[in-house]
C-alpha positions in Angstrom: 27.5 18.5 -14.1 25.9 19.5 -11.2 26.9 22.5 -9.6 28.2 22.7 -5.7 25.4 24.7 -5.1 22.4 22.8 -7.2 23.8 20.2 -4.7 23.1 21.7 -1.7 19.8 22.4 -2.2 19.1 18.9 -3.8 20.0 17.5 0.0 18.6 20.5 1.5 15.3 19.6 -0.1 15.8 15.8 0.5 16.6 16.2 4.1 13.4 18.8 4.6 10.4 16.1 2.2 9.5 13.7 5.5 9.0 16.9 7.8 7.1 18.4 5.0 5.5 15.8 4.1 4.3 14.8 7.8 2.8 18.1 8.8 0.4 17.9 5.5 -0.1 14.6 6.7 -1.1 15.2 10.1 -3.5 18.1 8.8 -5.1 15.6 6.6 -5.7 13.3 10.0 -7.3 16.1 11.6 -9.5 17.2 9.5 -10.5 13.1 9.2 -11.7 13.5 12.9 -12.3 11.0 14.9 -9.0 10.6 16.1 -8.8 7.8 19.4 -6.1 7.6 21.8 -3.9 4.6 19.3 -4.2 7.3 16.0 -3.0 10.2 18.6 -0.1 8.3 19.6 0.9 7.0 16.1 0.5 10.6 14.6 3.0 12.1 17.4 5.2 8.5 16.6 5.4 9.9 13.0 6.4 13.0 13.6 9.0 12.6 16.1 10.2 9.8 13.4 11.2 13.5 11.5 14.5 13.2 13.8 16.2 10.0 12.9 15.4 10.5 9.5 17.1 13.7 9.3 19.7 12.4 11.8 19.8 9.6 9.1 19.6 6.7 11.8 19.7 3.5 11.5 18.5 0.4 13.4 15.1 -0.7 15.0 12.8 2.3 16.0 8.6 1.0 18.1 5.7 2.2 16.8 2.1 1.6 17.8 1.6 -0.4 14.5 5.0 -2.7 15.8 8.9 -2.7 15.3 10.1 -0.7 12.0 14.1 -2.0 10.3 15.5 1.3 9.5 18.2 0.5 7.0 18.4 4.0 5.2 16.7 7.5 5.3 14.6 6.4 2.2 13.4 3.2 4.3 12.5 5.5 7.2 10.6 7.6 4.7 8.5 4.5 3.1 7.9 3.3 6.6 6.4 6.4 7.8 4.5 7.3 4.7 3.2 3.5 4.5 2.0 4.0 8.3 0.1 6.8 7.6 -1.3 5.8 4.9 -2.5 2.5 5.9 -3.7 3.4 9.7 -5.3 6.9 8.6 -6.8 6.3 5.2 -7.4 2.3 4.3 -8.1 1.3 7.9 -10.1 4.6 8.8 -12.4 4.0 5.5 -12.6 -0.1 5.9 -14.1 0.5 9.6 -16.2 3.3 7.6 -17.9 0.7 5.2 -17.3 -2.3 7.0 -18.6 -1.4 10.6 -19.1 -5.1 11.8 -16.0 -6.3 10.5 -13.8 -7.1 13.0 -11.5 -10.0 11.1 -10.4 -11.0 7.9 -9.7 -14.7 6.7 -7.6 -13.6 3.7 -5.7 -10.6 2.7 -3.8 -9.4 -0.2 -1.4 -6.5 -0.3 0.1 -6.2 -3.8 3.1 -3.5 -3.9 3.4 -4.2 -0.2 6.6 -2.2 0.0 8.3 -2.6 3.8 4.9 -3.9 5.3 2.9 -1.6 6.3 0.0 -3.0 5.7 0.8 -6.7 7.1 2.2 -5.3 9.8 -1.2 -3.1 10.8 -3.4 -6.0 9.6 -1.6 -9.0 11.1 -3.5 -9.5 14.7 -6.6 -9.4 13.1 -6.1 -11.7 9.7 -5.7 -15.3 9.8 -4.0 -15.4 6.0 -1.8 -12.3 4.4 0.0 -13.1 1.1 2.2 -9.2 0.4 3.4 -9.3 -3.1 6.4 -6.6 -3.7 8.8 -7.3 -7.0 11.6 -4.6 -5.9 14.5 -6.4 -4.1 15.5 -3.5 -1.6 11.8 -3.1 -1.0 11.0 -6.6 -0.4 14.9 -7.2 1.7 13.1 -4.7 4.5 9.7 -6.0 4.2 11.0 -9.2 4.8 13.4 -7.3 8.1 10.3 -5.8 9.5 8.0 -9.3 8.9 11.0 -11.4 11.2 11.5 -8.2 13.4 7.7 -8.5 14.5 7.8 -12.4 14.8 4.6 -12.4 12.3 4.0 -16.2 11.0 0.6 -15.6 9.2 2.3 -13.9 6.3 3.3 -15.4 3.0 6.0 -12.9 1.3 6.7 -13.0 -2.8 9.0 -11.2 -4.5 7.1 -11.2 -8.0 5.5 -8.0 -10.0 1.9 -8.7 -10.9 1.4 -8.1 -14.1 -1.7 -9.1 -17.1 0.9 -11.7 -18.9 3.6 -14.0 -17.7 7.2 -12.8 -17.9 10.3 -10.7 -17.0 9.3 -6.7 -16.2 11.7 -4.1 -15.1 11.7 -1.8 -12.5 12.7 1.5 -11.9 12.5 4.2 -9.2 12.9 3.9 -5.3 11.4 2.4 -2.7 7.7 3.7 -2.5 8.0 5.0 -5.6 9.4 1.7 -7.1 7.8 0.9 -10.3 6.9 -1.5 -13.7 9.0 0.7 -16.4 7.7 0.5 -20.2 11.5 -0.1 -21.3 13.5 -3.3 -20.1 16.2 -1.4 -18.5 16.4 -1.2 -14.8 16.0 -4.0 -12.5 14.5 -7.6 -13.8 12.0 -9.2 -12.0 9.1 -11.6 -13.0 5.9 -10.4 -13.7 3.0 -13.0 -13.1 -0.7 -12.5 -13.1 -2.8 -12.5 -10.2 -5.1 -15.2 -11.4 -1.8 -17.6 -11.8 -0.8 -16.4 -8.3 -3.5 -17.1 -6.5 -4.3 -20.4 -7.9 -0.2 -21.5 -7.0 -1.0 -20.5 -3.4 -4.4 -22.2 -3.2 -6.3 -19.1 -3.0 -10.1 -19.2 -3.4 -11.6 -16.3 -2.0 -10.0 -13.3 -0.5 -11.7 -10.9 2.1 -9.6 -7.3 0.7 -7.6 -7.2 -1.9 -5.0 -4.1 -1.9 -3.4 -2.9 -5.5 -0.7 -0.2 -4.8 1.6 -0.5 -8.1 2.4 3.2 -9.3 0.9 3.5 -12.2 0.7 -0.4 -13.1 -2.6 -0.4 -11.4 -4.6 -1.7 -15.2 -2.0 -4.5 -15.8 -2.4 -6.0 -12.5 -6.8 -5.9 -13.0 -6.2 -7.1 -16.4 -4.7 -10.0 -14.9 -7.1 -10.7 -12.1 -9.6 -11.5 -15.2 -10.9 -14.4 -13.7 -10.4 -14.3 -10.3 -12.8 -10.9 -9.9 -14.8 -11.6 -12.7 -15.9 -14.4 -10.6 -16.6 -12.1 -7.6 -14.2 -14.0 -5.7 -12.7 -10.4 -3.7 -15.1 -9.3 -1.0 -13.6 -5.6 -1.1 -10.8 -4.4 -3.4 -9.1 -0.9 -3.0 -6.9 0.3 -6.3 -4.8 3.0 -5.6 -5.0 5.0 -9.2 -1.8 7.3 -9.6 -3.1 9.7 -11.6 0.8 11.1 -11.7 1.8 8.2 -13.7 -1.6 8.7 -16.0 -4.0 6.1 -14.3 -7.3 7.8 -14.3 -9.6 6.7 -11.7 -12.5 6.7 -14.3 -10.6 3.5 -16.1 -10.3 1.8 -12.9 -13.5 2.1 -12.4 -14.8 1.2 -15.9 -12.7 -2.4 -15.5 -13.7 -3.1 -11.9 -17.6 -2.5 -13.4 -16.8 -4.7 -16.3 -15.9 -7.8 -13.7 -19.4 -6.6 -11.4 -17.8 -4.7 -9.2 -19.3 -1.3 -7.5 -17.3 1.6 -6.5 -18.4 2.7 -2.9 -16.0 4.9 -1.9 -13.4 7.8 -3.2 -10.5 9.1 -1.3 -8.7 11.8 -2.6 -5.7 11.6 -1.1 -3.0 13.9 -0.7 -0.4 13.1 -2.8 -2.4 12.9 -6.1 -3.1 9.3 -5.6 -7.3 8.6 -5.4 -8.3 5.5 -3.2 -10.6 3.5 -4.9 -12.7 1.0 -2.5 -15.2 -1.4 -4.4 -17.3 -4.7 -3.5 -19.3 -6.9 -5.6 -22.8 -5.6 -7.1 -25.0 -8.2 -5.4 -23.2 -7.5 -1.6 -24.4 -5.3 0.1 -22.3 -3.1 3.0 -23.7 -0.9 5.3 -21.4 2.5 6.4 -21.0 3.0 10.0 -23.5 6.1 10.0 -26.1 4.5 7.6 -29.5 3.7 10.6 -29.5 -0.3 10.8 
């Protein structure tokens, strides 16, 4: 049985998690430099979000990336964390490796959580497919898309996997993940090859995979699509804390004919790996023309 003192300490740690994480995130963002006025506005909003988090706010919050529907303290944490990662990691790196790209035709977000990437990128994308298996996350994802009246996003509640069949999920919110056992929330697993065929997706400009340690299974279930080099840029977040080594991800992508062009060491033991097809040239923003 948990003692009252231990319970109090756990509650304090839970309440302080976001402010402490945000302090680390702000320091990370400042060190990346090249902060625009929009970046500074977003940082201010994210820091300010510590207050509604501590107060247990529920409702709608406005931000530079759109309206966020807050159903719980954990959902606010996921939204703030996701907005930071998308805007100060994914988008900054994409801007550097694709300096002449100002829009995307087809974007696929695997592990969409509460919708940070679709909210950020919907205005420069023709079509987005957001894949999120967890019921609670999916509900928040749909609420955020609806609150911003975004019409170019298809939402799919499935778990990307290497075979089709039922899977179990554990963890909460942004840490929701596929379990090795069947003791958890049961969802349907599907290969991305099959999902792309179902939605008539022939090519993808940007494929992002963030699945909390399930990355290798997802990549194995995308063998045909990636083997035919139908994705222009692939981002895979390798969760080393969950036992996924970046070299394993790189090895699978190399077997499909993809070259790693960026490797970003993120602040929470997650390496963000960026790949392009071997025969595709990408110039970095600072490269000479």
